[in-house]
C-alpha positions as CSV (number, residue, x, y, z in Angstrom):
1,M,-19.7,5.7,14.2
2,P,-21.5,4.2,11.2
3,H,-19.3,2.1,9.0
4,H,-20.2,4.0,5.9
5,S,-19.8,7.5,7.3
6,V,-16.8,7.9,4.9
7,A,-17.0,7.0,1.2
8,V,-14.3,6.7,-1.4
9,T,-15.8,8.9,-4.2
10,G,-12.6,9.1,-6.3
11,A,-9.6,6.8,-6.7
12,S,-6.7,6.9,-9.2
13,L,-3.1,5.7,-9.6
14,T,-0.6,6.7,-12.2
15,P,1.6,4.0,-13.7
16,F,4.3,3.0,-11.3
17,N,7.7,2.8,-13.1
18,R,11.0,4.6,-13.6
19,R,10.1,7.9,-15.3
20,R,12.4,8.9,-18.1
21,D,10.0,11.2,-19.9
22,G,11.0,14.6,-18.4
23,T,8.0,14.7,-16.1
24,S,8.2,15.4,-12.3
25,W,6.4,14.3,-9.2
26,R,4.2,17.4,-9.6
27,D,3.0,16.2,-12.9
28,W,2.2,12.7,-11.6
29,V,0.2,14.1,-8.7
30,F,-1.8,16.3,-11.1
31,D,-2.7,13.3,-13.3
32,A,-3.8,11.2,-10.3
33,Y,-5.8,14.1,-8.8
34,S,-7.5,15.0,-12.1
35,T,-8.7,11.4,-12.7
36,A,-9.9,11.0,-9.1
37,L,-11.7,14.3,-9.2
38,A,-13.5,13.3,-12.4
39,M,-14.6,10.0,-10.9
40,S,-16.0,11.8,-7.8
41,D,-18.3,14.1,-9.7
42,L,-17.1,16.9,-7.4
43,E,-15.6,20.3,-8.3
44,P,-12.2,21.6,-7.0
45,V,-14.1,24.1,-4.8
46,D,-15.6,21.1,-2.9
47,I,-12.1,19.9,-1.6
48,E,-11.6,21.3,1.9
49,E,-8.4,19.6,3.1
50,I,-5.4,17.9,1.5
51,F,-3.4,15.1,3.2
52,L,-0.1,14.2,1.4
53,A,2.0,11.1,1.9
54,S,5.6,11.6,0.9
55,E,8.3,9.7,2.7
56,S,11.4,11.8,2.2
57,D,12.3,15.3,1.2
58,F,15.5,13.8,-0.3
59,F,13.4,12.1,-3.0
60,S,11.4,15.2,-4.2
61,L,14.1,17.8,-3.1
62,Q,11.1,19.8,-1.9
63,L,10.5,20.9,1.7
64,N,6.8,21.5,2.5
65,P,5.5,19.7,-0.6
66,A,1.9,19.7,0.6
67,S,1.7,23.5,0.4
68,I,3.4,23.4,-3.0
69,L,0.8,21.0,-4.3
70,A,-2.1,23.1,-3.1
71,T,-0.9,25.8,-5.4
72,E,0.0,23.4,-8.3
73,L,-3.5,21.8,-8.2
74,G,-5.4,25.1,-8.0
75,L,-6.6,24.4,-4.5
76,G,-5.2,27.5,-2.7
77,G,-6.9,28.2,0.6
78,V,-7.5,24.6,1.6
79,A,-5.9,23.2,4.8
80,V,-2.9,20.9,4.1
81,T,-1.1,18.2,6.2
82,R,1.9,16.1,5.3
83,C,1.9,12.5,6.7
84,E,5.0,10.4,7.1
85,A,5.4,6.9,8.6
86,G,8.0,5.2,6.3
87,G,6.4,2.6,4.2
88,A,3.1,3.2,6.0
89,S,3.0,6.9,5.0
90,G,0.2,6.4,2.4
91,Q,-2.1,4.5,4.7
92,V,-1.5,6.9,7.5
93,A,-2.6,9.7,5.2
94,V,-5.7,7.8,4.4
95,H,-6.4,7.5,8.1
96,A,-5.9,11.2,8.6
97,G,-8.4,12.0,5.9
98,V,-10.9,9.5,7.4
99,R,-10.5,11.1,10.9
100,A,-11.0,14.6,9.5
101,I,-14.3,13.7,8.0
102,R,-15.5,11.7,11.0
103,A,-14.6,14.6,13.3
104,G,-16.9,16.9,11.2
105,G,-14.1,19.1,10.1
106,A,-14.6,18.5,6.4
107,R,-17.1,16.9,3.9
108,H,-14.6,16.2,1.1
109,V,-10.8,15.6,1.5
110,L,-8.1,14.8,-1.0
111,V,-5.5,12.2,0.0
112,L,-2.4,12.2,-2.2
113,G,0.7,9.9,-2.2
114,V,3.8,10.5,-4.2
115,D,7.5,9.8,-4.3
116,P,10.1,9.8,-7.1
117,S,11.8,6.8,-5.6
118,A,13.4,5.6,-8.8
119,S,14.5,8.6,-10.8
120,S,15.7,11.2,-8.3
121,L,18.8,9.5,-6.8
122,S,21.1,6.7,-7.6
123,G,20.2,3.2,-6.4
124,D,23.1,3.2,-3.9
125,A,21.9,6.6,-2.5
126,M,18.4,5.2,-2.1
127,R,19.5,2.1,-0.3
128,A,21.5,4.2,2.1
129,L,18.5,6.5,2.8
130,Y,16.2,3.5,3.3
131,G,18.7,2.3,6.0
132,F,17.7,5.5,7.9
133,S,14.0,4.2,7.8
134,F,15.1,2.0,10.7
135,D,17.3,3.2,13.6
136,A,19.8,5.5,11.9
137,W,22.3,5.2,14.8
138,T,22.3,1.4,15.1
139,D,21.4,0.4,11.6
140,G,21.6,3.1,8.8
141,M,24.9,4.6,9.9
142,A,26.3,1.2,10.5
143,G,25.6,0.3,6.9
144,V,22.8,-2.2,7.6
145,T,20.5,-2.4,4.6
146,S,16.7,-2.9,4.6
147,T,17.1,-6.1,2.7
148,A,19.4,-7.5,5.4
149,L,16.9,-6.6,8.2
150,Y,13.9,-8.0,6.4
151,A,15.9,-11.2,5.7
152,L,16.8,-11.6,9.3
153,S,13.1,-11.3,10.3
154,Y,12.0,-13.7,7.6
155,Q,14.7,-16.3,8.6
156,A,13.1,-16.3,12.1
157,F,9.6,-16.7,10.6
158,A,10.7,-19.5,8.2
159,A,12.4,-21.4,11.0
160,H,9.2,-21.2,13.1
161,H,6.6,-21.9,10.4
162,G,8.6,-24.1,8.0
163,T,8.2,-21.9,4.9
164,T,10.5,-22.7,2.1
165,E,12.3,-21.4,-1.0
166,A,9.3,-22.8,-3.0
167,D,7.0,-20.6,-1.0
168,L,9.0,-17.5,-1.8
169,A,9.0,-18.4,-5.5
170,S,5.2,-19.0,-5.3
171,V,4.6,-15.5,-4.0
172,T,7.0,-13.9,-6.5
173,R,5.5,-15.7,-9.5
174,Q,1.9,-14.9,-8.5
175,N,2.5,-11.2,-7.9
176,R,4.5,-10.7,-11.1
177,A,2.0,-12.7,-13.1
178,N,-0.8,-10.4,-11.8
179,A,1.4,-7.4,-12.8
180,M,1.4,-8.8,-16.4
181,R,-2.3,-7.9,-16.6
182,N,-1.9,-4.5,-14.9
183,P,-1.0,-1.9,-17.6
184,G,0.4,0.4,-15.0
185,A,2.8,-2.1,-13.4
186,H,6.5,-1.6,-13.1
187,L,7.7,-5.3,-13.2
188,P,5.4,-7.5,-15.2
189,R,7.4,-10.7,-15.5
190,G,6.8,-14.4,-16.1
191,D,9.8,-15.8,-14.4
192,T,9.9,-19.5,-13.6
193,A,10.7,-20.9,-10.2
194,E,14.1,-21.9,-11.5
195,Q,14.9,-18.4,-12.8
196,I,13.8,-16.9,-9.4
197,N,15.9,-19.3,-7.4
198,E,18.9,-18.7,-9.6
199,S,18.8,-14.9,-9.5
200,P,21.6,-13.2,-7.5
201,M,21.6,-13.5,-3.7
202,I,21.1,-10.2,-2.0
203,A,20.7,-11.2,1.7
204,S,19.9,-14.8,2.4
205,P,17.3,-16.1,1.6
206,Y,16.3,-13.1,-0.5
207,R,17.4,-13.1,-4.1
208,R,17.0,-10.2,-6.5
209,L,13.7,-11.4,-7.9
210,H,12.2,-11.7,-4.4
211,C,12.6,-7.9,-3.9
212,S,10.3,-5.0,-4.9
213,P,11.8,-2.3,-7.2
214,L,12.4,1.4,-6.7
215,S,9.5,3.1,-8.5
216,D,8.1,6.5,-9.4
217,G,4.4,7.3,-9.2
218,A,1.5,8.9,-7.5
219,A,-2.0,8.0,-6.3
220,A,-5.0,10.0,-5.2
221,L,-8.2,9.4,-3.3
222,I,-11.2,11.7,-2.7
223,L,-12.9,10.8,0.6
224,S,-16.4,12.2,1.2
225,R,-18.8,12.2,4.1
226,R,-21.5,9.8,3.1
227,D,-24.3,12.3,3.4
228,A,-22.4,14.7,1.1
229,V,-21.7,12.2,-1.7
230,P,-23.0,13.3,-5.1
231,S,-26.2,11.4,-6.2
232,T,-24.2,9.9,-9.1
233,R,-21.7,8.3,-6.6
234,R,-24.1,6.8,-4.0
235,S,-22.7,3.3,-4.7
236,A,-19.1,4.5,-3.8
237,P,-17.5,2.0,-1.3
238,G,-17.0,3.0,2.3
239,I,-14.2,2.9,4.8
240,A,-15.4,0.3,7.3
241,G,-12.5,0.3,9.7
242,I,-9.0,1.6,10.2
243,G,-6.3,0.5,12.6
244,A,-2.6,1.2,13.3
245,S,0.1,0.1,15.7
246,T,3.8,0.1,16.3
247,D,6.5,-2.4,17.5
248,H,10.0,-2.1,18.9
249,M,12.3,-0.6,16.3
250,H,15.0,-3.3,16.9
251,L,14.3,-6.8,15.9
252,G,16.4,-8.2,18.7
253,A,14.2,-6.5,21.3
254,R,11.0,-8.2,20.0
255,S,9.7,-11.4,21.6
256,D,9.4,-12.9,18.2
257,P,11.5,-11.1,15.5
258,G,9.7,-13.1,12.8
259,A,6.2,-12.0,13.7
260,F,4.6,-8.8,12.5
261,A,3.0,-8.0,15.8
262,A,2.2,-4.4,15.0
263,K,0.3,-5.6,11.9
264,T,-1.7,-8.0,14.0
265,R,-2.7,-5.3,16.5
266,A,-3.6,-2.9,13.6
267,M,-5.8,-5.5,12.0
268,E,-7.5,-6.3,15.3
269,R,-8.4,-2.6,15.7
270,A,-9.6,-2.2,12.2
271,C,-11.7,-5.4,12.4
272,A,-13.2,-4.3,15.7
273,E,-14.2,-0.9,14.2
274,A,-15.6,-2.6,11.0
275,D,-17.3,-5.4,13.0
276,V,-15.8,-8.1,10.8
277,M,-13.5,-11.0,11.1
278,P,-10.4,-11.6,9.0
279,K,-12.0,-14.5,7.3
280,Q,-14.6,-12.1,5.8
281,I,-11.9,-10.3,3.9
282,E,-12.3,-11.3,0.2
283,L,-9.6,-9.1,-1.3
284,A,-6.3,-7.9,0.1
285,E,-3.5,-5.6,-1.1
286,I,-0.6,-6.6,1.2
287,Y,2.7,-4.8,1.7
288,D,5.2,-7.1,0.0
289,A,8.4,-5.2,0.0
290,Y,9.9,-8.8,-0.2
291,A,8.3,-12.1,-1.0
292,G,8.7,-13.3,2.6
293,A,7.1,-10.2,4.0
294,Q,3.9,-11.2,2.2
295,L,3.9,-14.5,3.9
296,Q,4.5,-12.9,7.2
297,G,1.8,-10.3,6.5
298,V,-0.8,-12.9,5.5
299,M,-0.3,-14.7,8.8
300,A,-0.2,-11.5,10.9
301,L,-3.4,-10.2,9.4
302,G,-5.2,-13.5,10.3
303,L,-5.8,-14.4,6.6
304,S,-4.1,-17.8,7.0
305,D,-2.4,-19.9,9.6
306,A,-0.3,-21.7,6.9
307,P,0.5,-19.0,4.4
308,G,3.1,-21.0,2.4
309,R,0.7,-23.9,1.8
310,D,-2.3,-21.6,1.1
311,H,-0.3,-19.6,-1.4
312,Q,0.8,-22.7,-3.3
313,D,-2.8,-24.1,-3.1
314,G,-4.1,-21.0,-4.9
315,D,-6.1,-19.5,-2.0
316,F,-4.7,-16.1,-2.8
317,A,-4.7,-16.3,-6.5
318,P,-7.0,-14.1,-8.6
319,D,-9.7,-16.8,-8.5
320,G,-9.0,-17.9,-5.0
321,R,-10.9,-17.4,-1.7
322,C,-9.1,-14.1,-1.0
323,P,-7.1,-12.7,-4.0
324,V,-3.9,-11.0,-2.7
325,N,-2.1,-8.3,-4.6
326,L,-4.2,-8.4,-7.7
327,S,-2.3,-5.2,-8.7
328,G,1.0,-7.1,-8.5
329,G,1.8,-5.6,-5.2
330,L,5.0,-3.8,-4.5
331,M,6.9,-6.6,-6.2
332,G,5.0,-6.3,-9.5
333,Q,3.1,-3.1,-9.6
334,G,6.0,-1.1,-8.0
335,A,6.8,0.8,-4.9
336,P,6.9,4.6,-4.9
337,V,6.8,4.8,-1.1
338,G,4.4,7.6,-0.4
339,A,2.0,6.5,-3.1
340,T,1.9,2.8,-2.0
341,G,-0.7,2.9,0.7
342,V,-2.9,5.4,-1.1
343,G,-2.6,3.3,-4.2
344,Q,-3.5,0.1,-2.3
345,T,-6.7,1.8,-1.0
346,A,-7.5,3.1,-4.5
347,T,-7.1,-0.4,-5.9
348,C,-9.4,-1.9,-3.4
349,A,-12.0,0.9,-4.0
350,L,-11.8,0.4,-7.8
351,V,-12.3,-3.4,-7.4
352,L,-15.2,-3.1,-5.1
353,E,-16.9,-0.9,-7.7
354,G,-16.0,-3.2,-10.6
355,R,-13.8,-0.5,-12.1
356,Y,-10.5,-2.3,-12.0
357,H,-8.4,-3.5,-15.0
358,A,-10.4,-5.9,-17.2
359,G,-7.9,-8.8,-16.9
360,L,-7.9,-8.6,-13.1
361,Q,-11.4,-7.5,-12.0
362,P,-13.2,-10.3,-10.2
363,Q,-16.6,-11.2,-11.7
364,T,-18.2,-11.4,-8.3
365,L,-17.6,-8.1,-6.4
366,P,-16.1,-8.6,-3.0
367,N,-17.9,-7.3,0.1
368,Y,-14.8,-6.4,2.1
369,A,-11.3,-5.5,1.0
370,L,-8.1,-4.8,2.9
371,A,-5.3,-2.4,2.3
372,D,-2.2,-3.1,4.4
373,T,1.1,-1.2,4.8
374,H,4.0,-1.0,7.2
375,G,7.2,1.0,7.7
376,G,10.5,-0.4,8.8
377,V,10.3,-4.2,9.4
378,C,6.7,-3.7,10.5
379,T,7.8,-1.2,13.1
380,T,4.8,1.0,12.1
381,A,1.7,-0.8,10.7
382,A,-1.5,0.7,9.3
383,V,-4.5,-1.1,7.7
384,T,-7.8,0.0,6.2
385,I,-10.9,-2.2,5.6
386,L,-13.2,-1.1,2.8
387,Q,-16.8,-2.3,2.3
388,R,-18.8,-2.4,-0.9
389,E,-21.9,-0.3,-0.9
390,A,-25.1,-1.9,-2.0
391,A,-26.2,-0.8,-5.4
392,V,-28.9,1.9,-5.4
C-alpha cells in the first residue's frame, strides 16, 4: 500500500477548556467540522462516512451520538461508526477512517472526536467513571483511581530508569509553557519547579500540577484518498503508517509494570508500515495524562533511551531534535478524551503544512510526525505516523 494513499485534507480543533458559555458538544463538533471542511476544499456531499470517537455516553448523555451528528451536520445518508478505546478512542477512529479509504470503501471520510469531560458531571463523578476505564471489578468498583494506577506504573519505571522529581517538573514546565503559546489551550501556566514540587500530592509521586485537566472540546479530520484530493490540496500530508496493540489489563500481571509494551508494539507496526525508524520522527504529540506517562511514552516509542536526561537537555523542546507536545499535550492543551487522538493527528497535520499557531510552528517543516494515544495504563495503544507531502 503506498504511503500516501490517504491524505489529511482537513484538520481542526476547537479550544480545549471548561465550557461555561451555554454551548454543547454538538456545537463544538459543528465548529470543528466546518473549519476542517473549509480547509479541505470539499463539499458536504463529498463525505461518504463518519467515524466518531467518544469515550462515554455518561459524558454526552446521548446514546448513538454518531447518528445524531450525521443529522446535526447535514450529512444524512452517510455511513456512521462510533469508535471507543478509552483514551485511545480518537486515534482508533483515525485508524478506522484510514482503513475505510485503503479498502476502497470511500474516497473522503470525516473523523470526529468529542467529549464534554469537564462540564457535564462533577469532578468526583468523572474520577469514578475513569476508574471504570480499567477493570471495573478489580479497580473501579474497589475505588482505585486512574491517578493511583498511573503512579504505581511510573514508580516501577522510575525505579528501573532512575528518573527523578526534577524530570517530572521538566516535562510539566515544558508542556505548560508550550500551552502558553497555544490560544486554544486549557492550562497555559508558567509554574516554576518549586511551585510544581509544592503542589498537593495526589498519588505519590504525582502532584496536582503533574496531572492533565478534565476538558471539553472537539476535533475533526477529513481524510481523502490521494487520487481524489482536490487540486488545491495536493500538498496535504499523508498517513504513512498506523499501529495498535494491547497489554494485560492488570499491572501486576505484566512482566514489567513500568513499561508501556503495547505502545512499543504499536510503534513497531506503524514504523514497519511507514518504512521509517523512530529516530526519523521529528515531531511528536504524546499521550501525557501525567508527566511520568510522557517519560514512559518517549522511551516506549523509541524516541529516547534516557528520556529524563533528554527532556532536561532540550531534545524535546520546540527547538529540539524532536519537539514533543508543541500543543501543550494533555497537560497543557487539555484532555477531552474522544477529541484527544483526533486533535493530536490534526495538530501534526497542521504543523507539517506550516499552518500551526505562529508562536509554535517550526521554521523548518518536519518530514515525519507522530500522534500517540493509549487507554488505561497503556492497556490499549494506538499511534499514527504522518508524512509531509512534497510541495507541488
